[in-house]
C-alpha positions, 0 to 999 in steps of 0.5 A: 788351084794356082792363080794366074798372074795378074797380067794374065788375068787382066783384062777380061776376054771383053777387055775390061779391068773391073768396070773400066775398058771395053770397046764401044765402036761402030760395027765396021770398026769393031770387027777390025779391032777383033781382027787385030786382037785375034792376030795379037793373041796368035802372031804376037805369041808365036816363037818367030814374032817374039824372037824378032821383037827380041832381036829388034830391041837389042840390036836396033833399040839398044835395050836393055836401058840401064837403071842409074843411081842418082847420087847427087839428086839423092844428096840434094833431096835429103838422103832417100835413095833415088834411081832412074830407069833410063828410058831416055836412052832408048832409041828415039829418046823415050819409051814409046818405041817399045810399043811402036816396034811391036805394033809395026811388027804386027802390022807387017804380019797383017800385010798393012801398008800404012801406020796412022797415029796421034801424037802430043809431045811428038815422042810417039810420032817420032817412034812410030815414024821410026818404026815405019821407016824400019819396016818400009810402011807409010806413016801418017801422024796427026798432031795438034797445032798447039803441040806442033808450035811447042814440039817443033824439034819432034815435028822435024824429026818425023818429017825427016823419017818420012812421015806425013805430019797432019796439023789438027786445027779444031777444038783445043788443037792438042792431044784429044783432037789429034786422037779424034782426027786420027781415028777418023782417018783410020775409019776411012781405010782400016783394011790397008792401014792400022791405027797404032795408038800411043798409050794404054788408051782407046778401045780393046785390045790396044790398052792390053797391047801397049801395056804388054809391049811396054812391060819390058821396062818393068821386067828389066828394072826389077831384075836390074834393081835387085842385082844392084841392091839385093832388094826391091825398091820401096817405091816406083814412080812414073808420070800418067797422062794416058799412062804407057810408061807408068803401066810399063814399069808397074807391070814389073812390080804389080805383084810385089810389096812395092808402092806404085805412084802415078803422078798426074799433071796438076797444071796451074795448081788451081784444081779448076777445070781447064787448068790441069789434066788430072783425070784420076783426081778430078774426073768421073767415070765416062766414055771416051774414044770408044772405052770407059775410063775416068775422064774429065767432063764438062757440064755439057757431058763432053771431054773438058778442056785440059792443060799441062806444061807437058804436051804428052800429058794433056789428055782428058782421060787415063788408060782404063787399067790405071782407072782400075788400079787406082780404084782398087787401091793398088796404085797411089795417086800423086800430082805435080804442078807445071811450076814443080815440073819445071823446077825438077827439069832444071834440078836433074839437068844441073845435078846429074847432067840429064835433061828429062822430058817435061812429062818425066819431070812431073814424076821427078817433081813428086820424088821431092815430096816422097824423099822428105816423107821417106828419107831412109827408103828407095825410089825408082823413077821411070825417066820416060824420055829426054828433054831435047824436044822441050828445050826451045819451049822451056828456054823461052818460057822458063829462062834458065836464069830465072831458075838458078 
């Protein structure tokens, strides 16, 4: 009998990718997740839903985004052919709108009045605020106070779009605490609101839904790359925090003989807990936010403190599908420090005239190492977002004159 494609086989009916995933939730919230899953599997696969989403992607988002051959970066790094999937050109400046428009469309079909979400770097918050404005929904975004200070341009954008930005001031005041606060708000009113998770994390069905909505990146990139070159790339590279942009582009190549590299944030480069956010490299299986994955855990059994120069990567866990693919050896583990990411940020800006998000700069940083090891091969990088949001922070913290 024919074997179903990977994306049809995973997750299983309970939302597991091997031993990772699932949904461990209070009964009331579990019932709400079941409603969302049922709606996604019926409404989300309907002809009308698919046509509406395709129309939105083409006429509102500006898809497809291009694949670009980065010749000057290629020459500077020694000849490995480097291509960029330009998600920075997606409306709102990052890949996040791909799943936000899908989640908001589903919420509108379900008769919800409000979208609730967390955000770290602000890209998901801006995308969801955009989707809420498009569909005429209320929007409430929870964001850690540390990230609010770092990502001020995105905070302004969310407010301009009509969203309420709720500062989160407990714990580390970053992404993990924003998720905690958003879940708490959602549990108070699940009937009229929908929690639109910002990555391939959280309880089932969200890792599956976000992956499926983001798969458009990989589907486009595979077709575009073959059209440009006549073959598949040798390597596909993406940064991994929760991992939505990585799962999006990996989905297009998951069954191909292509190396898939997930680049985690190594932070200060010490390997010490609290100095990085590299869950796959340093973590262990555990439960966080209602699902089982690989997490960074302290001696007390709670999620550990994390650090990354990129606000969108500082989460003490990873999407369950990334945990599974890494355990199975299908994806390759990689990492980049804060310093390496900043250097890549400046390199792409000055060599190609493209200012990347600090998250995407982690993937670009690892390309330098790959190019040295594979000088005659092709490397496709998911440039998941543009760096407008990071300009003030980078300029003040890492002045351009210091990175000539």
